[in-house]
C-alpha positions, 0 to 999 in steps of 0.5 A: 479137397475132392479136386486134390485127391483127383490129381494125385491118387493115394493108395494103401499099403495091403500089409500095414494099411498106411496111405501111400502114393504110386510113385512113392511106392512102385511096390508089388507083392504076392499075398496069400488069397489074392488073385492079382499082386497087391501094393505094398510099401518100401518098409513092408516089402523089406520085412515080407522079403525077410518072412521065409528066412525068419519062418525057418529060424523060429522052426529050428529054434523051436525044434531046440527048445522042444529036445532041450525040455524033453531031457531031464534037467537038474535043479540046483538051489541057489544057496549051494551055489555061495 
């Protein structure tokens, strides 16, 4: 067991923590608080690249929800719609 591990070094994705080998995951990403680039698996890297866009979209959606909640809304009882 120990000998096999030395032949094939394993790394961990710094985002999800899964065990990955170097050739299977050549991806490196800048992480907040880390000085050097950190290893990340391919699925996590794909999601990480989308994060700024998703953050912007969520921010816009939150602003719309706040503006909707600040307007007075008339509540119509369901019985009156029948």
